[in-house]
N, C-alpha and C positions, 0 to 999 in steps of 0.2 A: 229529026224534030228538034226547033231550037231550043237552048237553053236560056234559061231566065235567069237572071243573077238576082241573087240574094235581096240586093238594092231596088230593082225592080220589083221582085216579089210585096216586099214591104211597103213599096210605095204604091201597088196596089193595092194591099190590103187597106193603107189608108182611105186612099180614093174611094174603095168600096163603102167604109165604113163612113164617112163624111155623105155618101150618096144616100146609104140608108138614114141617116140623121135628118138630111135635108128633106126627104119625102117619106113622110111616116107612113101614108098609104100604102106604098108600094112593099109590099115583102120582099124582104132581101134573101137572098138565097142560103143555104144551110150553109153552104161552104163560109162565105162571108161571116154570118153570126157566128160560126163557130173560132172564127178565126179573130174577130174583135173580143171576143168575150173573155177568154183567159189573158190577154194581153192588154185590155185598157179597164174592163170595169173593177176587176178587183183592187186593182193599186190604189184609183181614186175611192172606193169605198172606204179602203185604208188611211186616207190622207185625210177622209171627211172626218171619219172617228176620231182620228188622234185631233184634229181641230177644233170639233168640239170638247173634248176631254183636255185641250190644255186652258180653250177658254173658260171653261166651268171652275178649272185651277186658280185661273187669275181673279174671276171672280170671288172665287173664295179668301185666296190671299189679300184681296184688295179690303174684305171684311174683317179680316183678321188681323192685317199688321195696318200700321199706317201708312197712309200714299206714300210719304217719303221712301217708306222703307219697300215696297213694291216696286214704286218708280226706280230706285236705285238698283234692287236685285234686276228686274228686269232689262235696264241697261247694261248691266254687267253680263246677264246672259246673251244680251244679242251682240256685246262686242265680242265676247267668246266665239258667238257661232260663227259669226263672220271673220274671226281670225283664223279658225279651221277653215272656212270655206277659200280664205287666201291662200291658204297652205296648200290646198287641195287644188285650186287652181293654177298655181304656180309651178306645183310638182308634175303637173300633165300638160305639155302645149295644147292639147286639141280642145282646151278651154279658154283659148286667147278671145275666141269672139265673145264669148260670156263675158269675160273680164272686161272689153273694152266697150259692150252697151250697158256695162254696170256702172261706167266710169263717166257714162252720159256723153259720150262724142258724135258728133255730127252724123255719122251713118248707123241706120237701122240695121242691126245683124239678126237674124231667124239663129235662135238656140237650135244648136246641134243636139243630135240625139244622144250625145253622151253627156251632155253637159248637166250641171246640177239641178237648172231651172226646168230643162226638160222632161229630167228624169224621176218618176213619181215616187218610187221604190226610195231612193236616195232623198228625194224632198220630206218623206215621212221621217226617215231616220233623224235628219236635221230638226222636225219638228220637236221630235222625243227628245234629242239633246238638249234642244232650247230648254222644254218644260223641265228637264229633270235637273238642268243646271240652275234656273229660276226658282223650285222648290229647294234646292241644293244649298244656295244663296240665301234664301229668305229665313230657312233654319237657323243658317249660322248668325246671320244678323240679330234674329231673334234672340238665341241665346245670348249674344253679343250683349246686346240690350240689355237683358237679365244680368248680366256677370258685372257690367260698368254701372247700372244703378245699385246694386248692391254694394259696389266696393265705395260708390259715392257717399251713399248711406253710412258706410262704416268710416270713412274720412271723415265727415261731417259730425260724428256722435263725437271721434274722438278728438277732434280739434275746434269744433265749436266753440268752448270755454278759453281755450288758448289764445286768442287773437282777436281782443277786444276793438273795437271799434273808433278808436280815440274819444271814449265816454258819449256817441251817439246812440246809444242804448241798444245796438246789437253787435252780434258776434261776426267774424267773418269767418270765410270756410276753412282755412288753412292753415297751417303754421309754416310752411315753406314749398316754395313751386317746387323743389328737387326729392321732396318724399313723394308729392302728390304725383310727376312725373312717371316718378320708378312706379309706382302703385297703378299707374294706367297702362304702363308697358308690360307689366304682368299681368293685368287683366287682358289684352289682345293676343299674349300667346298661350291662354289655355279658355277653353270652352267648358270645362267639365267642374268649375267653381261651384263647392256644395251653397247652396243659398238658403240662410237661415229662415225660421218661420219669425212674422213680425211681431210675435211675442215675446219672442226669445231675445229679438233685437231691442225689444222695449226695456226687458228687464237686463239685459248687459248694458245698456245707455244710462238706465238708471244707477246700476252699481258703478259705472264708471264716474258718474257725474258727483257720487258722494264721496269715493276714494282717489280720484286722480289730483295733483298738487299743479298746479298751472308754475309756468320757470318764472313768473314774475306779478305782482300787481301794485296799482297804484298806491291804494292803500289796503293795509292788513288789519283787521278786527281780530284781537283774541278773546273769545270768551262769546258765548251764546245766552245770556242772561239780558236782564233789561238795558245794560248801558252799552254793551256790545251791539244787538239790533238796534237800538235808538242810532249809537256811532256809523252802524253801518248805512241804514237807511238814509240818514241825513249826508252821509260822506257824497251818497250815489246820487241825491237829489242836486246836490251842489255840483256836482259834475254836469249833472242834466241841464242845470242853469247856466253853465260856465259855456257848456255848447251851443245853447240857444242865443246867449249873449254874442257870441262870437261870431254867431251864423244870419245876426238879425239885421234886415236892411235899416230900420232905425234903431236908434238908441231907446233900451229898454230903463224904465224905473226901475231904481235900485229900491222901492218902496215895494213893489211889484214880487220882490223874489223873497223865497221862504230860507235861504242860507242865510246863518248868521253872520254878523260882520265880524272881519278877522283879522288879526294884526300880524302881518309877516312881509311889509311891503306891499301889499296888493290888496283889493277891496273884493277879488272872486276868485273862484276855482279856478284852477287852469285844468286844461287838459294835453294829458301825454301819451298819444297813442302810439307811444315803444313799447307800453306795457301789456301783458297777455289777457288781465281782466282789470276792469276797475277796482272792486271791492273786494276783498275774499276775507269771509266772514269765517274762523277757524274754531270750532266745539270740540270738547276732545272727549264728551259723552257722546253717545249714538243718536240723541236728539238735543235739539235745543231748547231752551228751558233755565235751567240753575234753579239756584236758590228763588230767583225773582216769581218761578210760576208757582212758588210755596209761600208766598207774601198772601198775609190774608186780613191786614187791619186796614190800610188804605196809602194815599199818597197825600201829601200836603199840596197847599197851592193858596196864596194870597184870598182872602172871602171877606171884602170888605161888607158885605151884607151881613155879615157876623159880627160887626165891630172890629176888624182887623184891620192892620195898616202893616205897612215894611218895617215901622219902627220897633212895633209891637211884636212882629214875626221873628225880627232879628234878635229881639232882645230874650226871647222863649229860646233860640237857639244858642246863644251863649252861656244863658243862665244855665242850660242843661248841659253844655260843655264844660262847665267848670271853670271858666278861663281858659279852655286848652286851645278853643276854635281860632282859627285863621279869621279876622275879619274881613280881607277882599273876599276870602270864599264864600262867608258867610253871604256878605252883599251880592255876590253872585247868584247864589241860590234864591234869594227871597225874590231880587228883580223880576229874574227869569223864570219864575214859578208860574205866572200865568201862560206866558207863551210856551213854556212846556206842557201843561195841563193842553192848550188846543193843540199841540203837533202830535200828543196820543188820541186826541178825539178826533182827529184829520185821517189817523189812520186807523179808525175804526174800534177805538178802545175808550168809548165816553163813560163816564162815571157821573150817577146822578145826585147821589146823597151825600150828606156831610153830617160826620161828627166831630165830637172833642174826646181826643187823647190822653193820656196821662202827660203832664207836664205845659199844656197848652192853656195858652188864658183865655181863647177863645174857641170855637169850633173852627176848623178849616182843614180838615182831614178827609180828602174827597173818599167814597168807598161805595160800594154795589149795596142798591138796595134790597135788601130780602135776602142775602148771600154772603158769605167767607170769604170766598178767595178772589181778591180783587187780583193776586200776582197773576191767575189763570187767566182773567178778563182780558188784563193788558197783554199778557203773552202770546197767547192765541191769537190774538188781532194783530199784533205786529211781525208773528212769523208768518201769517198769510200775505201780509205786506212783503217782506223779504222775499218771501217765494215767488211774488209776481213780479219783483224790480229785475229787470232782465241785469241792470249794472254789477248783480250782487250774484258772487257766486259762493255756496255754503260747504264747507269741509267739515264734516264730524267726523269724531273719532281718530281725529289728531291734536297733538300736543304742543305746544312752544317748547322748542328744546335748550335755543340760544336766539339771543338779541346780537347781531353782528353789526361792528360800525365800521365806520370808514376806513378809520386808522387800524383795525385788523386786516383789511385789505389791502394793506403797503402801498397804498394809494392808487388801487388799481379801480377804483369806482369810475364811471363814466360821467360825461357832464350831465347826461339823461338823467342824472339822480343825484349830482352837488355841482350847484351853479360854480359857473368857473373863477367868480370873485369867493366863493364861499364853502370851499372846499373843507371842513370842517373834520377834524378827525373824530370827534364824536359824535356824527351823524349816525344815523341809522340807516345803513345799507343793504341789509339782508336780514332775513329771519330763517333760521332752521326748524323745520317742525317733523314731527314722527307720527308712528301710530302710537295712539293713546294707551298706557299701559294698564293691562287688568281691564276686566269688565266693567269697573267703574271709573274706568281713567284716572285712578289714582297711581300717579307716576311712582311714588315713593312705597306704593303696594306692591309694586312689580319692578323691583330693583334688581330683579336676577339677570341670568344671562339673556334670557329671551327679548328683555326689554332693551338691555343694554348693546344688543346686538340688532336690534331692528332696523330697518334701513331709514335713514333721513333724506330730507330734501330741503335743498338749500332754494328761499323764493328772494327775489331781488325787487324791493319795496321802495316807493317813495317815500314812507311814512307807517307810523305801525302804532296802533292804539290799543293798550291792555285796558280789557276789562274782566279780568280774570275772576273778580271776586276775595273772598277773604281767604283766612286760614283756621277757622272755627273748628274744623275736624282734625287738624295735624294738632294730636295731643302734642308730639314730641316739641313743635314750636312752641304749642302754650304754656308746657313745664318752662319753656326757657324762658319767655317772656313774664308770663303770670302763672307761678306756683299754685295761687291758690285756686285756680279753677281748673285747675284741669283734673280734679275728681268728681267734676259734674260732665251731666250727659249734653250732647249736644242738637240742637234742632237744624244743623246744616248735615247736607248729603254726604258722603264719603268724598266726593270731589273737592270739596274746598280746602285745598291742602298749602295753598298761596306759595306754589313753585315759582312762580313769576316773580317775587320778591327778591328772590336769590339770583333771577335771571337780570332782573332790571338793574339791581346792584352791581352785580358783575359788568353792564354796559357803562357802568358810572354814574347810576342812579340814586339820588338822595333816600332815607326810608326815615321817616319820621312815625314818634307814637306806637310804636309795636306793643308797649306794656297796656296800653289802654285796649283791654277784651271785656265787653259788654255784657252781663247777665239778664238775662230773662226774667224777670220773677216767675211768670208761670208757663211751665211745659206740663202736656197732660203725662201723668202716671199711670200705665195701662197697668191694671190689677193681673193681668195674666203673665207680665215680664215687667214687673217693676223695677228691674236691675237692668234695664236695656240702655244701652249707651247713646243710643239714639232715639229722639223721643219728638212725637208730634208739638206743634209750637200749640199753645193754648192763647190764640190771639190777644194782644191788647181791646181789640174793639170789645171783648165779650165782657171787660169791666166799663169799657167806653159807653156802650149801652146799658149799665146798670148792672153789673155782676158785682158780688162784693166777697170778700176774702176771710174768711173765718177759721181760727185754730181750732185744735183736736176736741177743745172744750165748748165748742160754740162761739167764741169772743172773736169781735172785730179788734184788729190791731193794729191798722194802719189806713192811709186815706189811698182809697184803690186808682185814684186819679193822681198820682204824685210822681213824680221823675222815676224812671225806669231802676234808675241805680237809689233810688230811697226805699221803693218797694222790695227791689231784690236783697237789699240789706235787711229789712224787717225779716223778709221770708227765711234770710240765712242762718237767724238765731232763732226761729222756730226748732224745736225737740224733732230731728229729723229730718228738717228743711221741708216738709209736707204740711201744706194746706188744703180748707176744701173752698172750692169756687161754686157760689151760689147765684141762680138767675133765677127771677121771677117771670111770669107769664109773657107781660108786656116786652120787659127786656128781651124774651128769647124771640117773640115775633118782630122786633127790630133786627135782631142779628140775622133772624132767618130759621124758620124752625127746621126746614128742607138740611140746613148744614149742621144744625143741633141734633136732627136725628141719624146726619151721617157718625157722627163721633158716639151718638147711640150704639147704632150696629157693631160700631169698632170696638166697643165695650167701654170706651173712654169716658163715660159720661151715662147717667142714667136718671130718667124721667121717671118723676113721684108724684103722684094725683092728690095727696095730702101732708100736710106739714108733722103730721105723726109718722110718715113712712119716712121722712126727711130726717126726722130726730133719730129714728130708730138706725138706718143708714148710716147716719154720721156719729150713733155712737155717745148722743147726748140727752138732756132730758127735753121732752118737750116743752116745759114750761120757759126753762134758760132760752133754749131757741127764740120761742116767743117773744119772751123779753127782747132779745138783743135787736128782732127783727121791727116791732112795736116801736123802740125807742129811734131807730135809725127814719123811720117814715115820719113819726113826729116831728125831728129836727128836718127832713126833708120840707114835711108839708109848710114849718114857719119860716122856711129860708133862712136859718140860721148857720154857724161855723158849727160842725160837730168836733169831740174832743181831738180830733186826728189831723186838724186844719182843714177838710173839706168843705169846699164850697158849693161843688154842683152835684147834684144829686138826681141823677137822668134812671127815670123807672121804679121808683122804689118797692121792693119786695113786699109789698105789704101782706100779712100772714093771712088775712083773712078773705083778701080779693084777689090776690096775683096765684093763685094756683092754674095749673101746674109748676113744679119747680123742677130745676135742673141742677144738677149735682156732680162736679168733679174733682176728682186729687188732682193737684197740681205741685210743683216744685221747680227752684229755678235750676235755668238749663245755660250753657253757653250758648249765644247767640249770634254775637255780630263781633267784629275786629275793626275799631275805629282807628286805629294805623294801616300804616303802608307807604308808597310810593307817594313822595312829595311831588305836589304840582302846585302853579300858580291859577290865577284865574281865565286864562286862556287854555286850561287843563293840559297845558307843556310841562314834563316831565324835570323837575329839576337837577343840576348837577351836584355831587356829593362832594365835600370838603374832606379834610385829612380824616374825621373822626366819622366818615358816613352821613353826617347831617348835610342838610344845604350848605353850601360853601359861602352865603352871605351875600355873593354878589347878585345873585339872581340867574345866572347863568344857567342855559336849558341845554338840555340836549336834542340837537336838531331832529326832527322828525319821528321823536318820543310823544305821544300822549296818554293820557289815563283816566278813566271814568269809574266811578261806582266806588267799591267796599274796597278794591285793591288800594285805593289813594288812601292818604291820610291827611290830617290836619283841619278839615273841615268840621266833624262831629266834638273835636277834643275829647276829654275824659267819659261822655256817654252821650250817646245818640239820642237824639230828641224821636218818639214815635210815629213814623209817616214819612220821617227825612230819607230813608233809604232809597226807596225808588224816587222820590223826587231828586235827589242827587244822579242816581243813573240817568234821568231824564234830561235834567239842566247840563250838566258836564258830559252825557253822551252826544248831547248835539251838538255844543262846544268842541268837542275832541274831534267829532267827523268834519264838522265845519274847517278847524285848523287843519287837518289832516289834508283834507281835499285842495284845500288852495295854496297850503305852505310846504307841506313835506319836509322833507329835508334839505331845501334849497337854503 
């Protein structure tokens, strides 16, 4: 019998199978079917199953991942499979025919039985390898995307406040390319980075914003009261206008700008893209506000409708100051009062009511209709405006420790901060900031080792605006300059310590009028704690709407609308320095019954429904009290001048018609310090001569400005009520404009 070779046998099997497939009606022999089934049917079913699963996997990945990720992973998997195929082809010479066919040569070759293309088992293994590689690559890319996105968020959070985009209102993403590249390389080397929840990231970002100190700022404003907020907003808006003017195709009319005119050799703010932030607003308390948020009477501004004029306003300021006011500063205050009021209104702080306070010849004090806290109305609006201003970074819980001049840097200040032709050793170059000492931000109260060793940060700056307030809560300093006031309580918060006065003097600034400490006639006496060292202010507006002052016998003793120093002097001569403050019904309504109710709830004031109850509370006879009020009402109705020189009688408390009555105990308190850093009408800080006063030449410390209660020279020996907030607004705007435009160049 002739032996049949294995190759011939295989050929016969193939032919038999083909014949069976070509003639489906003809039944194949059992031998043929038995030979075909195990060798051909099962591998192809396996290949089909793997293909369907692979296709389903592709559809799933395409839906889950971005198309670019799937395409990239597919290409990588295919390249890997081709590389493996090429390796096997080159490792086995018998695969040469398959290789030549895949390269597209002119001759077509039938695949051999041992080639990758003709072997169904090998083909199925390759499909599984491609699918596994695709899944592995896709998972890796997805994880890498998450890690890279997380790291990018962290970098942006850490750096977005440290790369100011040249005054254009936005922040660039990074400090430097080296750190960013390093972080990118680190993320590429690890796929196991723990991703923080979005809420945790937001909290971390918020805390970082509050505590991080940038390396540089074009303008640094220290102080979060009204003067500081106005200066910061004005500086930021001037930088914005400068950028708009620089990029405008056609010239922009100067009349369309809100930045105040400046005097430093230019007419508009300059843009310095080398600074990390545009305006850095520093406040040592945990929140903005300061004493400005506590102001309750109002803010002055020219009011021609009530018979006011610039000459009359200047006269009232000068008269109140007792001849100690700087005429140039008074002129600036009065002339810019309407625009200051417009600035506040434009930022959401509109005051619609007008009243007349003590020492004013006519009504000009803008206040809140039916409410007492003018300061909170102003500050809440401006704090919101600051929050929305992208050029301002707020740094709370930090205090100014030192002002560093160019001379202290031993000539190392770059031309970016001092012009080549003006390398003034007295110019401000940097500031040193540190965490505020103590929970109340009072540095002197935390002068222990922890405060002294706290970390300090140096910030390069183009200009510095001091808006740090006065020193009415610093009993040591009050004792040294005005001993007569040291025994009185204060209305100021514990943060009002005046540390920046010494810092400014160390930088060469002149100080003026420190002995001029204002005693406010009326601070509330709390029956629950009559000896408290800090008292609520009984605002001058209480007397402005018609409140009367009576001694312990129920007698009037002063014109309630006289200058503050006059009323305070009369109060100081009373036994125990305590008097009664009494308001009738209409006066209470004009002041604001909600505010009076607040005082009553705090125990600072009481509301009585009858005159008899008022007399009992005061400890005087009903007849005597009624006689005093009847006489006052009679004089007011006749338009006469009373025995104390009073000419204005708002809302007289007629004992028969003005019920209920409101009563409170009041006493003099340290309220304001008129002295401070010497400035000129451009808010520039004057340089000191040998004795500490201005040297007389008008020389200034380049790049150093001041506004608000930290300054001296405007109010003289006694401040006119309502001028404190006006001073903050007027000179805050001037300081902000000058700092943005001039700096220390």
